[in-house]
Backbone as ProteinMPNN parsed JSONL, in Angstrom:
{"seq_chain_A": "XXXXXXXXXXXXXXXXXXXXXXXXXXXXXXXXXXXXXXXXXXXXXXXXXXXXXXXXXXXXXXXXXXXXXXXXXXXXXXXXXXXXXXXXXXXXXXXXXXXXXXXXXXXXXXXXXXXXXXXXXXXXXXXXXXXXXX", "coords_chain_A": {"N_chain_A": [[0.834, -1.178, 0.0], [0.599, 2.14, -0.904], [1.997, 5.026, 0.605], [1.934, 8.503, 1.422], [3.182, 11.896, 1.567], [2.757, 15.409, 1.899], [4.004, 18.612, 1.918], [3.094, 21.86, 2.233], [4.231, 25.105, 1.405], [5.527, 28.467, 1.449], [7.552, 29.856, -1.006], [10.393, 31.654, -2.312], [11.68, 33.384, -5.181], [14.672, 34.175, -5.616], [16.257, 35.309, -7.669], [14.6, 36.509, -9.392], [12.566, 39.151, -10.93], [11.041, 39.974, -8.774], [12.123, 39.36, -5.994], [11.305, 39.06, -3.323], [8.711, 38.253, -3.295], [6.34, 36.014, -2.189], [5.615, 32.695, -3.162], [3.308, 30.095, -3.601], [4.0, 26.668, -2.986], [4.54, 23.117, -3.126], [5.971, 20.319, -1.5], [6.184, 17.019, -2.382], [5.862, 13.541, -1.673], [5.658, 10.166, -2.535], [5.294, 6.843, -1.711], [5.169, 4.947, -3.713], [6.843, 5.811, -5.644], [9.629, 5.682, -4.629], [12.225, 6.766, -4.729], [12.054, 9.364, -5.466], [11.141, 12.864, -5.212], [8.687, 15.455, -5.454], [8.44, 18.769, -6.555], [6.007, 21.062, -6.534], [4.241, 23.595, -8.13], [1.273, 25.203, -7.769], [-1.546, 25.856, -10.036], [-1.917, 29.2, -11.27], [-4.092, 31.668, -11.977], [-4.233, 31.834, -15.418], [-2.076, 30.259, -15.754], [-0.758, 27.086, -15.912], [-0.335, 24.357, -13.551], [2.951, 23.607, -12.36], [5.36, 21.116, -12.28], [8.151, 19.548, -10.869], [10.24, 16.759, -10.849], [12.548, 15.024, -8.938], [15.471, 13.526, -7.421], [15.118, 12.128, -4.171], [17.324, 11.742, -2.506], [19.049, 13.61, -3.653], [17.867, 16.054, -2.882], [18.195, 15.798, -0.125], [21.04, 15.612, 0.155], [21.757, 18.091, -0.918], [20.948, 19.884, 1.01], [23.053, 20.221, 2.701], [25.428, 20.542, 1.263], [26.539, 21.669, -1.977], [24.851, 19.957, -4.594], [24.112, 17.765, -7.322], [23.709, 17.617, -10.896], [22.903, 18.766, -14.098], [19.447, 19.13, -14.871], [18.411, 19.798, -12.342], [19.703, 21.268, -9.485], [20.883, 21.458, -6.115], [21.503, 23.364, -3.216], [22.807, 24.539, -0.058], [21.599, 27.585, 1.351], [22.633, 30.911, 2.366], [21.211, 31.991, 4.48], [19.691, 30.182, 6.143], [18.168, 28.626, 4.369], [17.231, 26.457, 1.636], [18.427, 26.22, -1.59], [17.12, 25.582, -4.672], [17.881, 24.961, -7.923], [16.345, 25.096, -10.978], [16.579, 23.995, -14.17], [15.331, 24.726, -17.253], [13.883, 24.563, -20.585], [13.692, 27.233, -21.322], [15.382, 28.654, -19.734], [16.638, 29.218, -16.402], [15.532, 28.83, -13.008], [15.812, 29.884, -9.679], [14.839, 28.542, -6.676], [13.919, 29.345, -3.455], [13.695, 27.775, -0.463], [12.608, 27.452, 2.887], [14.939, 26.006, 5.117], [14.127, 24.5, 7.34], [11.654, 23.554, 6.57], [12.304, 21.871, 4.409], [13.938, 20.015, 5.759], [12.141, 18.93, 7.685], [10.22, 17.807, 5.953], [11.822, 15.889, 4.609], [12.582, 14.243, 6.778], [10.121, 13.083, 7.355], [9.668, 11.748, 4.915], [11.785, 9.846, 4.9], [11.057, 8.432, 7.154], [8.739, 7.21, 6.265], [9.682, 5.659, 4.109], [12.477, 4.14, 4.646], [16.011, 4.702, 4.032], [17.545, 2.412, 1.867], [15.418, 0.691, 1.789], [13.861, 1.24, -0.333], [13.436, -0.35, -2.617], [11.552, -2.185, -1.797], [9.154, -0.985, -2.16], [8.633, -0.708, -4.798], [6.667, -1.502, -7.595], [7.336, -3.75, -9.514], [6.269, -5.943, -10.911], [3.756, -4.937, -11.645], [4.577, -2.881, -13.349], [5.792, -4.35, -15.426], [3.542, -5.71, -16.372], [2.017, -3.535, -17.327], [3.726, -2.62, -19.35], [3.732, -4.791, -21.108], [1.097, -4.729, -21.92], [0.967, -2.468, -23.408]], "CA_chain_A": [[0.0, 0.0, 0.0], [1.383, 3.369, -1.016], [1.788, 6.106, 1.568], [2.431, 9.75, 0.837], [3.175, 13.107, 2.377], [2.854, 16.664, 1.148], [4.24, 19.799, 2.743], [2.878, 23.124, 1.532], [5.052, 26.185, 1.941], [5.766, 29.62, 0.583], [8.941, 29.937, -1.463], [10.701, 32.864, -3.073], [12.536, 33.219, -6.358], [15.581, 35.285, -5.319], [16.886, 35.902, -8.853], [13.524, 37.0, -10.253], [12.335, 40.591, -10.773], [10.366, 40.2, -7.489], [12.76, 38.338, -5.157], [10.672, 38.901, -2.011], [7.329, 37.821, -3.485], [6.134, 34.613, -1.801], [4.899, 31.871, -4.128], [2.912, 28.813, -3.02], [4.612, 25.465, -3.561], [4.384, 21.927, -2.3], [6.906, 19.202, -1.613], [5.376, 15.801, -2.357], [6.541, 12.243, -1.701], [4.754, 9.022, -2.622], [6.129, 5.647, -1.569], [5.191, 4.154, -4.946], [8.025, 6.33, -6.353], [10.38, 5.915, -3.392], [13.494, 7.475, -4.916], [11.778, 10.694, -6.004], [10.267, 13.862, -4.603], [8.15, 16.39, -6.442], [8.241, 20.165, -6.188], [4.831, 21.41, -7.327], [3.707, 24.947, -8.06], [-0.116, 25.077, -8.222], [-1.922, 26.798, -11.09], [-2.232, 30.581, -10.888], [-4.762, 32.299, -13.114], [-4.205, 31.013, -16.633], [-0.825, 29.501, -15.782], [-0.944, 25.718, -15.429], [0.562, 23.865, -12.503], [4.289, 23.207, -12.798], [5.855, 20.057, -11.399], [9.506, 19.047, -11.094], [10.507, 15.503, -10.148], [13.989, 14.795, -8.804], [15.838, 12.535, -6.42], [14.995, 12.396, -2.741], [18.685, 11.863, -1.973], [19.59, 14.884, -4.138], [17.363, 17.095, -1.993], [18.83, 15.608, 1.178], [22.458, 15.975, 0.059], [21.869, 19.51, -1.207], [20.724, 20.687, 2.223], [24.316, 20.387, 3.419], [26.513, 20.899, 0.342], [26.046, 21.672, -3.355], [24.635, 18.617, -5.139], [23.352, 17.657, -8.551], [24.191, 18.027, -12.212], [21.81, 18.649, -15.051], [18.278, 19.996, -14.775], [18.126, 20.208, -10.964], [20.801, 21.297, -8.525], [20.431, 21.877, -4.788], [22.613, 23.796, -2.358], [22.352, 25.309, 1.101], [21.698, 29.033, 1.227], [23.375, 31.59, 3.429], [20.34, 32.466, 5.554], [18.763, 29.165, 6.622], [17.276, 28.147, 3.324], [17.77, 25.541, 0.638], [18.24, 26.79, -2.921], [16.956, 24.58, -5.723], [17.945, 25.577, -9.247], [15.615, 24.303, -11.966], [16.992, 24.389, -15.52], [14.357, 24.315, -18.253], [14.164, 24.931, -21.96], [13.733, 28.683, -21.517], [16.28, 29.272, -18.766], [16.726, 28.592, -15.084], [14.93, 29.543, -11.884], [16.294, 29.484, -8.362], [13.75, 28.507, -5.709], [14.419, 29.459, -2.091], [12.765, 27.116, 0.458], [13.162, 27.405, 4.243], [15.617, 24.74, 5.41], [13.365, 23.696, 8.298], [10.597, 22.879, 5.811], [12.943, 20.775, 3.671], [14.379, 19.009, 6.727], [10.951, 18.25, 8.208], [9.675, 16.993, 4.867], [12.694, 14.73, 4.387], [12.46, 13.338, 7.928], [8.889, 12.327, 7.156], [9.886, 10.841, 3.776], [12.646, 8.735, 5.304], [10.295, 7.62, 8.104], [7.808, 6.404, 5.467], [10.492, 4.703, 3.344], [13.868, 4.332, 5.068], [17.089, 4.45, 3.082], [17.835, 0.993, 1.712], [14.174, -0.078, 1.679], [13.089, 1.761, -1.462], [13.078, -1.434, -3.54], [10.381, -2.89, -1.276], [7.96, -0.223, -2.515], [8.498, -0.671, -6.253], [5.766, -2.506, -8.153], [7.968, -4.193, -10.757], [5.319, -6.797, -11.629], [2.764, -4.056, -12.255], [5.235, -2.197, -14.461], [5.931, -5.317, -16.522], [2.198, -5.932, -16.91], [1.64, -2.355, -18.119], [4.556, -2.589, -20.555], [3.251, -5.839, -22.023], [-0.217, -4.347, -22.43], [1.084, -1.279, -24.277]], "C_chain_A": [[0.883, 1.247, 0.0], [0.996, 4.346, 0.087], [2.435, 7.359, 0.995], [2.444, 10.852, 1.883], [3.307, 14.312, 1.459], [3.025, 17.799, 2.148], [4.05, 21.027, 1.875], [3.699, 24.21, 2.205], [5.056, 27.353, 0.972], [7.252, 29.639, 0.25], [9.139, 31.301, -2.116], [11.622, 32.493, -4.228], [13.55, 34.36, -6.319], [16.229, 35.952, -6.525], [15.851, 36.437, -9.836], [13.391, 38.516, -10.101], [11.677, 40.955, -9.43], [10.89, 39.19, -6.466], [12.104, 38.11, -3.8], [9.222, 38.44, -2.099], [7.204, 36.336, -3.149], [5.244, 33.916, -2.827], [4.55, 30.556, -3.435], [3.597, 27.667, -3.75], [4.351, 24.304, -2.614], [5.493, 20.937, -2.567], [6.096, 17.933, -1.42], [6.277, 14.573, -2.404], [5.476, 11.171, -1.7], [5.607, 7.768, -2.606], [6.121, 4.759, -2.802], [6.299, 4.625, -5.892], [9.06, 6.687, -5.289], [11.692, 6.667, -3.537], [13.295, 8.95, -5.257], [10.976, 11.561, -5.042], [9.779, 14.769, -5.723], [8.051, 17.774, -5.812], [7.148, 20.681, -7.116], [4.433, 22.857, -7.053], [2.274, 24.879, -8.593], [-0.443, 26.093, -9.314], [-2.249, 28.175, -10.507], [-2.848, 31.249, -12.107], [-4.788, 31.365, -14.312], [-2.914, 30.215, -16.775], [-1.074, 28.128, -15.168], [0.01, 25.4, -14.286], [1.891, 23.442, -13.126], [4.814, 22.212, -11.781], [7.248, 19.624, -11.834], [9.688, 17.798, -10.255], [12.016, 15.299, -10.122], [14.243, 13.904, -7.603], [15.68, 13.009, -4.983], [16.376, 12.589, -2.126], [19.36, 13.153, -2.441], [19.142, 16.021, -3.226], [18.033, 17.005, -0.628], [20.296, 16.046, 1.152], [22.637, 17.48, -0.135], [21.557, 20.417, -0.033], [22.042, 21.086, 2.865], [25.466, 20.865, 2.55], [25.943, 20.908, -1.073], [25.969, 20.256, -3.924], [23.859, 18.724, -6.446], [24.075, 18.188, -9.768], [23.0, 17.902, -13.144], [20.682, 19.611, -14.739], [17.995, 20.523, -13.376], [19.406, 20.157, -10.144], [20.26, 21.861, -7.216], [21.657, 22.279, -3.981], [22.046, 24.53, -1.148], [22.509, 26.801, 0.823], [22.403, 29.626, 2.435], [22.516, 31.921, 4.645], [19.297, 31.437, 5.986], [17.744, 28.722, 5.6], [18.003, 27.121, 2.464], [17.433, 26.143, -0.717], [18.213, 25.668, -3.948], [16.961, 25.321, -7.054], [17.343, 24.609, -10.252], [15.972, 24.835, -13.35], [15.981, 23.839, -16.516], [14.754, 24.794, -19.63], [14.288, 26.425, -22.193], [14.642, 29.393, -20.527], [16.279, 28.515, -17.457], [16.032, 29.472, -14.057], [15.522, 28.988, -10.6], [15.128, 29.626, -7.392], [14.356, 28.452, -4.317], [13.361, 28.88, -1.148], [13.385, 27.123, 1.854], [13.734, 26.021, 4.567], [14.823, 23.882, 6.381], [12.203, 22.974, 7.625], [11.179, 21.673, 5.081], [13.343, 19.659, 4.631], [13.196, 18.238, 7.295], [10.32, 17.328, 7.186], [10.508, 15.733, 4.664], [12.65, 13.752, 5.555], [11.215, 12.475, 7.796], [9.031, 11.328, 6.008], [10.686, 9.616, 4.195], [11.992, 7.882, 6.385], [9.317, 6.708, 7.357], [8.534, 5.309, 4.698], [11.954, 4.938, 3.722], [14.856, 4.055, 3.934], [17.396, 2.958, 3.059], [16.602, 0.121, 1.574], [13.317, 0.377, 0.493], [12.593, 0.64, -2.372], [11.836, -2.193, -3.085], [9.075, -2.218, -1.695], [7.752, -0.121, -4.02], [7.604, -1.805, -6.72], [6.297, -2.932, -9.523], [7.012, -5.061, -11.565], [4.246, -5.958, -12.327], [3.329, -3.314, -13.447], [5.365, -3.123, -15.66], [4.582, -5.578, -17.174], [1.764, -4.761, -17.784], [2.449, -2.267, -19.405], [4.093, -3.619, -21.577], [1.923, -5.47, -22.652], [-0.131, -3.194, -23.426], [1.345, -1.643, -25.718]], "O_chain_A": [[1.799, 1.375, 0.813], [-0.174, 4.472, 0.45], [3.363, 7.284, 0.189], [1.807, 10.754, 2.932], [3.896, 14.231, 0.381], [2.264, 17.914, 3.109], [4.765, 21.214, 0.89], [3.841, 24.228, 3.428], [4.637, 27.229, -0.179], [8.099, 29.458, 1.124], [8.178, 32.005, -2.429], [12.25, 31.434, -4.239], [13.319, 35.406, -6.925], [16.713, 37.077, -6.402], [16.181, 36.778, -10.973], [14.036, 39.105, -9.234], [11.746, 42.106, -8.998], [10.172, 38.257, -6.105], [12.323, 37.068, -3.183], [8.573, 38.257, -1.069], [7.877, 35.5, -3.75], [4.252, 34.476, -3.295], [5.393, 29.966, -2.759], [3.753, 27.693, -4.97], [3.989, 24.495, -1.453], [5.905, 20.736, -3.709], [5.401, 17.782, -0.416], [7.308, 14.562, -3.076], [4.501, 11.254, -0.952], [6.541, 7.641, -3.398], [6.986, 3.893, -2.933], [6.653, 3.916, -6.834], [9.338, 7.866, -5.068], [12.222, 7.161, -2.542], [14.266, 9.704, -5.329], [10.242, 11.068, -4.186], [10.38, 14.84, -6.795], [7.625, 17.917, -4.666], [7.331, 20.735, -8.332], [4.307, 23.281, -5.904], [2.075, 24.532, -9.757], [0.284, 27.069, -9.502], [-2.782, 28.292, -9.403], [-2.2, 31.381, -13.145], [-5.3, 30.247, -14.233], [-2.687, 29.571, -17.799], [-1.545, 28.024, -14.036], [1.019, 26.076, -14.083], [1.943, 22.982, -14.267], [4.725, 22.433, -10.573], [7.493, 19.367, -13.013], [9.329, 17.779, -9.078], [12.682, 15.39, -11.153], [13.321, 13.572, -6.859], [16.053, 14.127, -4.628], [16.578, 13.495, -1.317], [20.16, 13.73, -1.705], [19.954, 16.862, -2.841], [18.397, 18.026, -0.043], [20.739, 16.776, 2.039], [23.561, 18.074, 0.42], [21.872, 21.606, -0.075], [22.149, 22.141, 3.49], [26.382, 21.523, 3.042], [24.958, 20.219, -1.34], [26.892, 19.457, -3.761], [23.063, 19.642, -6.648], [24.925, 19.074, -9.685], [22.174, 17.005, -12.976], [20.919, 20.767, -14.387], [17.398, 21.59, -13.232], [20.101, 19.142, -10.109], [19.306, 22.639, -7.207], [22.704, 21.636, -4.047], [20.944, 25.075, -1.203], [23.445, 27.22, 0.141], [22.724, 28.927, 3.397], [23.051, 32.114, 5.737], [18.132, 31.787, 6.177], [16.586, 28.472, 5.934], [19.218, 26.947, 2.557], [16.291, 26.531, -0.965], [19.168, 24.902, -4.075], [16.138, 26.208, -7.281], [17.769, 23.46, -10.366], [15.698, 25.993, -13.664], [15.794, 22.626, -16.612], [15.83, 25.361, -19.818], [14.921, 26.848, -23.16], [14.666, 30.623, -20.489], [15.961, 27.327, -17.406], [15.953, 30.691, -14.21], [15.708, 27.78, -10.454], [14.508, 30.686, -7.295], [15.208, 27.609, -4.035], [12.261, 29.422, -1.041], [14.572, 26.83, 1.995], [13.093, 25.0, 4.32], [14.836, 22.656, 6.266], [11.809, 21.894, 8.065], [10.613, 20.581, 5.129], [13.112, 18.484, 4.346], [13.245, 17.01, 7.377], [9.931, 16.204, 7.505], [9.962, 14.635, 4.559], [12.68, 12.541, 5.338], [11.245, 11.28, 8.088], [8.57, 10.192, 6.112], [10.312, 8.485, 3.886], [12.341, 6.71, 6.524], [9.092, 5.568, 7.766], [8.069, 4.171, 4.637], [12.597, 5.835, 3.179], [14.578, 3.288, 3.013], [17.495, 2.32, 4.107], [16.718, -1.068, 1.273], [12.176, -0.061, 0.344], [11.457, 0.678, -2.843], [11.139, -2.783, -3.911], [8.007, -2.822, -1.593], [6.784, 0.495, -4.468], [7.767, -2.946, -6.287], [5.77, -2.524, -10.558], [6.949, -4.928, -12.787], [3.875, -6.24, -13.467], [2.64, -3.134, -14.451], [5.078, -2.723, -16.789], [4.49, -5.659, -18.399], [1.207, -4.965, -18.862], [1.914, -1.881, -20.445], [4.066, -3.342, -22.776], [1.646, -5.85, -23.789], [-1.062, -2.972, -24.201], [1.467, -0.758, -26.566]]}, "name": "protein", "num_of_chains": 1, "seq": "XXXXXXXXXXXXXXXXXXXXXXXXXXXXXXXXXXXXXXXXXXXXXXXXXXXXXXXXXXXXXXXXXXXXXXXXXXXXXXXXXXXXXXXXXXXXXXXXXXXXXXXXXXXXXXXXXXXXXXXXXXXXXXXXXXXXXX"}
């Protein structure tokens, strides 16, 4: 049975034209995808929701030291925050999340699926069945 957690928080985009403007976001974890976390920005007006999926361990490692290569990098900030840089087709955005939110979220994630037990939550048989049916 899959278990999940979601932490809603306000984030800022420190390199944007409005660096102090708070933006709603959510950190999501679902045990059916035990290696991943999702950073979700809900829809605003006519702008659709935006979702980034990246490694749970990347987020954890980036709390303490710069981590990641490619589309998502994570590093600790100078003032008690975690900075997540998201590289997309039109550029990059830096998201500033309070470190206590990231730490609390990760503690809950690792309580739901401890390190080394991720494989117990993967539905490999279901994946094979879906691939054969496609």
